[in-house]
C-alpha positions, 0 to 999 in steps of 0.5 A: 137322780138326786136333787143336788146332782141335777142342779149341779149339772144344770149350774155347770152347763149354765156357767160354761155358757155364761163364761163365754159371754163374760169373756166377750163383754169383758173386752169392752168394759172394766172388770167391776162393770163386768161383775156388775152385769152378772148381778144386776141383769141377773136380778130379775130372773132371780126375783122371778124364780123366788116369786114362783117358789114363794107361794105368797110366803115372801113377806113371812120369809123377809121378816124371819130373815131380818131377825136372823143374825146368822143369815144376815152375817153369812149371806152378806159376807158371802155376797162380798166374797163373791164380788171379790172372787168374780172381780179377780177371775175377770182380771184373770180373763184379761191376761194373756195366759189366762188358762193358767190363772183360771186353773188355779181358780178352779182349785176352789173344790179342794179349797172348799173341802179343806176350809169346810173341814177345818171351820165348819166340820163338813168333813169328807169320806175317803172316797169324797176326798178322792173325788175332789182331788181327781176333779182338781187334778183333771183341771190342772192337767189340761191347764199345764202351759206348753213348754217354754210358755211363761207363767205370769205371777199375777195370773197365778196370784189372782187365780188363787185369790179367786179360788179362795174367795169362791170357796169361802162364798160357797161355805158361807152361802150354805150356812146362810141358807141353812139358817132359814129353816127346813124349806131348802129350795126356797131358802136357796132362792131367798139367799140368792136374791138377797146376795144379788141385791146387795152385790148389785148395790155395792157394784153400782155405788163403786162404779158411780164413784170410780168409773162412771164412764162405764155406764155408757159403755155398758149401754152399748152392750145391753143384749150381751149384758142380758145374756150374761145376766140371765145365764149367771142367774140360772147358774146361781140357782143351780149352785145355791140349791145344790149347796143348800142340799149337799156339802159344798165341796162335793157340789164344787167337785161335781161342778168340774164337769163344766170343763167338759161342757166347755170342751164340747161347746168348742168342739161342736159349735166352733169346730176346735179339736180336742187335744190328748191333754184335754182328753186326759183331763176329761178322763180324770174329771169323769172318774171324779163324777162317777165316784160322786154319783155313786157316793 
């Protein structure tokens, strides 16, 4: 199994678990505080992973990154874009028909492919495009609302904006990581830590200025915050590494398997039945995965 495939599958599994925790904590704290949890409580795990990989080369990496304008620009821009993407996705989760908004956010795979081809020359083969489109179609099939169920415009808007921001994040973090040299796994870890530190600072400053009461609410849910932070860090390690090794659009497409992990979790742990529509969506996503694994 190729490195990028293994890390993507791991990332998708961690994201499915993290999303469950994120939905729960979002009921008690604001969207920005929920976004902060992902970064601040994930930072110790990201730092530990970087220290494990660095083998005493960390000071050298810091000095090289500080003099690398491409890294600083792309990593900083990706960090801000991911904050916006996460904030908008958390807002979607607070709406009544959040599944619709989430499905639009999941179109990030095809958005990544289009933006990557247009702005970064990261073109895909016809089979690559087919895999991307099948995966997105699978998500959309599952998320079609029941007959008569209204679709809130703000749900769609926030979902689309989240998808665009996540797509841009993927492309920019890949550029930042590749700008550091040929030690790809260490590059990914360093880029992750830089972005998480920056994101934590931005979120803390915002909350201290606008939503200071959220710090007290956060203290009341520390165990859940640590869980969300840890699973987020593990998922990010997978995403960052996979996107450093492979075209971000292909990584995002394979990552759609997260939906299947989520369904299996709800089936085996919460005894919820899988509908015909969900089976059809799973089939399309699995077809996408099979194409990618033979790509």
